[in-house]
C-alpha positions, 0 to 999 in steps of 0.5 A, a space after each residue: 837671719 840665721 839663728 844663733 845656734 846655726 851661726 855658731 855651727 857655721 862659725 865652728 865649721 868654717 874656722 875648722 876648715 880654715 885651720 885645716 887648710 892653713 896646715 895643708 897648704 904648705 904641705 900640698 904647695 911643697 909638692 906642686 911644681 915651682 912657678 914657671 917663668 914665661 915672657 910678658 904678653 904682647 900688648 893687644 888692641 881692645 877686643 871690641 875693635 877686632 873684626 874677623 881679620 883682626 881676630 885671626 891676627 890676634 889668635 896668631 899673636 897669642 899662639 906665638 906667645 904660647 910657643 915662646 912660653 913653651 920654650 921658656 918652660 923647657 929651659 926651666 926644666 918643666 917638661 910637662 908644662 912645656 908639652 901642655 903649652 905646645 898643645 895649646 899652640 896648635 894651629 886650630 887653637 884660638 886664644 883671645 889672650 894669653 899670659 903664661 906667667 904664674 898659674 896663667 891667664 887665658 881666654 880661648 875661643 871654641 867656634 866662630 866668635 866673629 859670627 856667633 849669635 850666642 856666646 857662652 863664657 865659662 868661668 872656672 873654679 879652684 885649681 884651674 891653671 895652665 897645669 890643669 887646663 886640659 880639663 877646662 878645655 875638655 868642658 868647653 869643647 863638650 859644650 861647643 859640640 852640644 850647641 849649634 854652629 851659630 854658637 861660640 864658647 869662650 873659656 875665660 881663665 882670667 884670674 888666679 884661682 884658689 886651691 881647693 884646699 886653701 884658706 883663700 877658697 873660704 873667702 871672697 878675696 880672690 873673687 874680689 880681685 878677679 871681678 874687675 877683669 871679668 867685667 872688663 872682658 865681658 864688656 869688650 865681648 858685648 861691644 864686639 858682638 852687640 847682637 849676640 846673646 851672652 850667657 855666663 856659666 860659673 862653676 864652683 868658686 867661679 860663681 863667687 867671681 861672677 857674683 862680684 862681677 854681675 851688677 849691671 852687666 849685659 848678659 842674658 843668663 847667669 848660670 851657677 853650678 856646683 856653687 859654694 855660693 855667689 857671695 850674696 844672700 839672694 839672686 836679687 842681690 846680684 843686681 842683674 837683669 839676667 836670668 839667674 840659674 842654679 844647678 847641683 848634681 846629686 853626687 856633688 860634694 859641694 852640697 856639704 859646704 856650709 853656706 852663709 857668711 860670718 864677719 870676723 875681725 880679720 876677714 869674712 868667712 863663707 861665700 853666701 847663701 846656697 844658690 839652689 835653695 828656695 830662699 836664694 830665688 834662682 831658677 833651678 835646673 836639673 843637673 843629674 847624678 854627677 859629681 863636682 867635675 861632671 857638669 860639662 861631661 859629654 852626654 850628661 844631664 847637666 851639659 844638656 840643660 846648660 846647652 839648652 839655657 845658652 840656646 835660649 830654650 828651657 832646660 828639661 826637668 827644671 825644678 822651679 821658677 824664679 
C-alpha cells in the first residue's frame, strides 16, 4: 500500500491534471469538427455464424454503409470526413462492423480471417476515431505485414475513446462502458475461429479497456503497451489465463503519468499500477527507444517483438519472466 506522502503527491498530481483537462477540453473541443451525421448501420447476424462466403457478404454490406456515411458527410459539408470514408470504402477493405455516427465504431480485418491460425486484435487508446483512423489503420497494416500469411489482424475501434486532454482519460469510466462490447466481440471471434490463437493488443488507454474486459476471456496473450495502467494493481488481478505482457518505449511520455488509484467522493482517479513495474508481475518485453505513437512503426523493436508474441515466439530482449 502506498505511503501517505506518496498518496498525497499522487492526489495533487491527478487533481491538477483533472483541473487542467477540464479547462482545456472546452477550448480544444471548440476547435474540433462538429459531430457528423451518419446513417444507422444495417443489422447483421452474429459474427460466429459467418463462414468465408458470409464474411465476404458482411464486408460488402459494411462497404455500402461506409459509402452511405461518406455521402451524408458530404451533404453535411465535412469534406475531410467524406474523403476519409471513401478511402475506407475501397474494394480491398474488410470491415466486420461499421457505425459512422459520432466518432465512429469499426472493426476492420487485415488478412484472411476465415483461415487465420493466429489473430491479433488491436484495441486503441485516446483520440482514436474516424477522423484519426488512418494512423490506427497504419499500425494494423504494419503488424499484418510483419506476421506470416496464417495470421490476421483485427483493428477494433468499438468504443468512444477519451481525448488525450480530457477529464475522462484520468478515470476508468469510458473503459467500463467499452469492456462489455470488447468481451462480446472477442467471444464471437473465438466462436468463429475456435482453433485460432487470439492475442489482444492494447495501446495506451486501451489497456484500461482490456483490463476491464479480461476476466475469463479465451485468449493466448494480453499485451499492454504504452499503458497508463490497466485498472488493477497486478497482472493476477486481471483474472485471465492469458500470458500478460507489457512494454514501454524509452521515449514514451506515458512513463511520467502517475500510477495508482484514489477514491474520491465523486469518482476514482487514476488507472492502476504501472504494467511494466516489477510489482505488477507482467512479462516485460523490450520496446526500443520509440515514443508513445511508435509501437507499431515499421521496422521498430516494439513491432518486431509484438509480432513475435502474436506468433507464439519469445520476444527478443525480454526483460523479465513473470
